[in-house]
C-alpha positions in Angstrom: 43.2 -70.5 -41.1 43.0 -67.4 -43.4 42.0 -68.4 -47.0 42.5 -64.8 -48.2 45.5 -64.5 -49.2 48.4 -61.9 -49.0 50.4 -63.8 -51.0 48.2 -66.3 -53.3 51.3 -67.7 -55.3 53.2 -70.4 -53.2 56.7 -70.6 -52.7 57.8 -73.9 -54.2 60.7 -75.9 -53.2 61.8 -79.3 -54.7 64.6 -80.7 -52.3 66.8 -83.8 -52.0 66.2 -85.4 -48.6 68.9 -88.1 -48.2 68.7 -91.3 -46.7 66.2 -92.0 -44.4 66.6 -90.4 -40.9 70.5 -90.0 -41.6 70.5 -86.1 -42.0 68.8 -86.4 -38.5 71.5 -88.3 -36.8 74.4 -86.4 -37.4 75.9 -88.3 -40.3 78.6 -86.5 -42.0 77.8 -87.3 -45.6 74.6 -85.0 -44.7 76.1 -82.0 -43.3 75.8 -79.7 -46.3 72.1 -80.8 -46.7 71.1 -79.9 -43.6 72.9 -76.3 -44.0 71.6 -75.7 -47.3 68.2 -76.5 -45.8 68.5 -74.2 -43.0 69.7 -71.8 -45.5 66.5 -72.0 -47.8 64.1 -71.8 -44.8 65.7 -68.6 -43.7 65.3 -67.1 -46.7 61.6 -67.7 -47.3 58.7 -66.1 -45.7 57.1 -68.7 -42.6 54.7 -70.5 -44.9 51.2 -70.6 -43.0 50.7 -74.4 -44.3 53.2 -76.8 -46.3 52.2 -79.2 -48.6 54.7 -82.2 -49.2 54.9 -84.4 -52.2 57.1 -87.2 -51.2 58.7 -90.1 -52.9 57.9 -92.5 -50.3 54.0 -92.5 -50.9 52.6 -94.1 -54.4 48.8 -94.6 -54.7 46.5 -95.4 -57.6 45.2 -92.1 -57.6 46.6 -88.8 -56.0 45.4 -88.9 -52.3 46.0 -86.1 -49.6 46.3 -86.8 -45.7 43.2 -85.2 -44.0 44.0 -86.3 -40.7 43.9 -83.1 -38.0 47.2 -84.8 -36.1 48.6 -87.5 -38.4 51.3 -89.7 -36.5 54.8 -90.5 -37.8 55.6 -93.3 -40.0 59.2 -94.7 -39.6 59.1 -95.7 -43.1 62.6 -97.2 -43.1 65.0 -100.1 -41.3 68.4 -101.1 -40.0 68.7 -97.8 -38.3 69.6 -97.3 -34.6 67.1 -97.0 -31.9 67.0 -93.4 -31.9 66.0 -93.0 -35.4 62.4 -94.8 -34.4 61.7 -92.2 -31.7 62.0 -89.2 -33.8 58.9 -86.9 -33.1 57.5 -84.3 -35.5 54.1 -83.1 -33.6 53.1 -81.1 -36.3 49.3 -81.1 -37.2 47.6 -81.6 -40.2 45.2 -79.4 -42.1 42.2 -81.3 -43.3 40.4 -77.5 -44.6 43.5 -77.5 -46.8 43.7 -81.1 -47.7 39.7 -81.0 -49.1 40.8 -77.9 -51.0 43.4 -80.1 -52.8 41.0 -82.6 -53.5 38.7 -80.5 -55.2 41.2 -78.7 -57.2 42.6 -81.7 -58.7 38.8 -83.0 -59.4 37.9 -79.9 -61.0 40.7 -80.4 -63.2 39.5 -83.6 -64.3 42.1 -85.7 -61.9 40.7 -88.4 -59.8 41.7 -87.9 -56.0 40.7 -88.9 -52.6 41.3 -87.9 -49.0 43.5 -90.2 -46.3 42.0 -89.4 -42.8 44.4 -92.2 -41.3 47.5 -92.3 -43.2 50.4 -90.5 -41.3 53.4 -88.4 -42.4 56.7 -90.6 -43.9 60.1 -89.4 -43.4 60.1 -87.6 -46.7 58.0 -85.2 -44.6 59.4 -85.2 -41.6 63.0 -85.6 -41.9 63.8 -82.5 -44.0 60.8 -80.4 -41.7 62.7 -81.2 -38.5 65.7 -79.6 -40.1 64.0 -76.4 -41.7 61.0 -75.7 -39.4 61.8 -77.7 -36.0 59.1 -76.0 -34.1 57.0 -78.3 -35.6 54.3 -75.5 -35.5 53.0 -75.3 -39.3 50.2 -77.4 -40.4 51.2 -79.7 -42.9 49.6 -81.9 -45.6 51.2 -84.9 -47.6 50.3 -85.6 -51.2 51.0 -88.9 -52.8 52.8 -89.7 -56.0 50.7 -91.8 -58.7 51.8 -95.3 -58.9 51.9 -95.2 -62.8 55.2 -93.2 -62.4 53.8 -91.3 -65.5 55.8 -87.8 -65.9 53.3 -86.1 -67.8 50.8 -87.1 -65.4 52.7 -85.6 -62.5 53.4 -82.2 -64.1 49.6 -82.1 -64.8 48.9 -82.7 -60.9 51.1 -79.8 -60.7 49.5 -77.4 -62.9 46.2 -78.3 -61.2 47.4 -77.4 -58.2 47.6 -73.6 -59.9 44.1 -72.8 -58.9 44.6 -73.5 -54.9 44.2 -70.5 -52.9 45.7 -70.5 -50.0 47.4 -68.1 -47.8 51.3 -68.2 -47.7 51.6 -71.4 -48.5 54.8 -73.5 -49.1 54.9 -76.4 -51.6 57.9 -79.2 -51.2 58.5 -81.5 -53.6 60.7 -84.0 -51.4 62.8 -86.6 -53.1 66.4 -86.8 -54.4 68.0 -85.7 -57.3 70.3 -88.8 -57.8 68.7 -92.1 -56.6 70.2 -95.1 -57.4 70.9 -97.2 -54.4 73.6 -99.3 -55.5 75.7 -96.5 -56.5 75.4 -94.9 -53.2 77.3 -98.1 -51.6 79.4 -98.9 -54.4 82.8 -97.8 -55.3 82.8 -94.6 -57.5 84.4 -94.7 -60.4 85.5 -92.6 -63.0 82.5 -93.4 -65.7 79.6 -93.3 -62.5 80.8 -90.0 -61.2 80.8 -88.7 -64.9 77.0 -90.3 -65.3 76.2 -88.5 -62.2 77.6 -85.5 -63.0 76.2 -85.3 -66.3 72.5 -86.2 -65.5 72.9 -83.5 -62.9 74.1 -80.9 -65.3 70.9 -82.0 -67.6 68.6 -81.1 -64.4 70.3 -77.9 -63.7 69.9 -76.5 -67.3 66.0 -77.8 -67.2 65.2 -76.0 -64.1 67.3 -72.9 -64.4 68.1 -72.0 -68.0 65.9 -69.1 -69.1 66.0 -69.3 -72.7 63.9 -72.2 -72.6 60.2 -71.8 -73.1 57.7 -73.4 -71.1 56.5 -75.9 -74.0 60.4 -77.0 -74.5 60.7 -77.0 -70.6 57.7 -79.3 -70.0 58.6 -81.8 -72.8 62.2 -81.9 -71.1 60.2 -82.9 -67.9 58.4 -85.2 -69.6 60.5 -87.0 -71.8 63.3 -86.8 -68.9 64.4 -90.5 -69.9 66.2 -89.2 -73.0 68.4 -87.4 -70.7 71.8 -88.7 -70.8 72.5 -91.1 -67.7 68.8 -90.9 -67.0 68.4 -94.4 -66.0 71.8 -95.0 -64.5 70.6 -92.2 -61.9 67.0 -92.8 -61.5 66.5 -96.6 -61.9 63.1 -96.0 -60.8 61.6 -92.1 -60.9 59.9 -92.1 -57.5 62.3 -89.5 -56.4 62.7 -87.5 -59.2 58.9 -86.9 -59.9 58.0 -84.4 -57.1 60.0 -82.2 -59.2 57.7 -82.6 -62.0 55.1 -81.9 -59.7 56.9 -78.8 -58.6 57.6 -77.5 -62.1 54.1 -78.1 -63.1 52.8 -75.7 -60.5 55.5 -73.3 -61.3 55.8 -73.3 -64.9 58.6 -71.6 -65.1 62.5 -71.6 -64.6 63.6 -71.8 -61.2 64.1 -68.6 -59.1 67.6 -70.4 -57.6 69.4 -73.8 -57.8 71.6 -75.2 -54.8 74.3 -77.7 -56.0 75.9 -79.7 -52.9 76.9 -83.4 -52.1 74.9 -85.7 -50.6 76.0 -89.1 -49.8 78.8 -88.2 -51.4 76.9 -88.0 -54.7 76.4 -84.4 -56.7 73.0 -83.9 -55.8 70.6 -80.2 -56.1 67.7 -78.4 -54.8 65.3 -75.9 -56.8 63.6 -72.6 -55.3 60.6 -71.1 -56.9 59.7 -67.7 -54.9 57.0 -65.4 -55.5 59.1 -62.1 -54.4 
């Protein structure tokens, strides 16, 4: 794999990955999400490798998959049998994993490699939609189980020193992630809270009037946002966005607003072109 980059800065995408394997099973409430991911994949250069920060992997320190051929982890339950026969045989990229580990350590962040862990659905569900050929090497990076927002912004900043050709970095989460609310009758109050937080998130990611210290502080103090804890009772599905912002250090190039599971959701793209 060539490390002398034609494009040193990666494209960066935070995506809302939906509920388990449902986007791959033809679920109607995920149709716009599927269309949006295909649209995004068509508008950016095909990457030479992909790093995925998944909401579904937490460790004591940032941990990176380093296997050459990681298996899939069907880390969901209660779905039809076909959900457990999904295949996405993309290769791993051990050299990229080592470089991620090195830049984190150089930034004073303890990190380690994991040669045994497979890829969870935070990776293989959206990538099956975006790159169905499964021919792009992938590496997965864990969250830290403290769920500290500033720490995840700092992890993203450390990744700025990563030198790799035509890289795509994906934060795979969900901009709205209240499991009870997904399956409860919607009320005017709950709909308003969903919309209010999404509007705050859109402003935080897209408003070019913010300077970067202001924008970073909004990310770090995200629990002060209106309806923050209603939309994210636990923040693991939001923190991949913090890593993306830490890497980008600027407002996004493009945002995408869409319903997923009948909730207002969003995705954010930073491109270098």
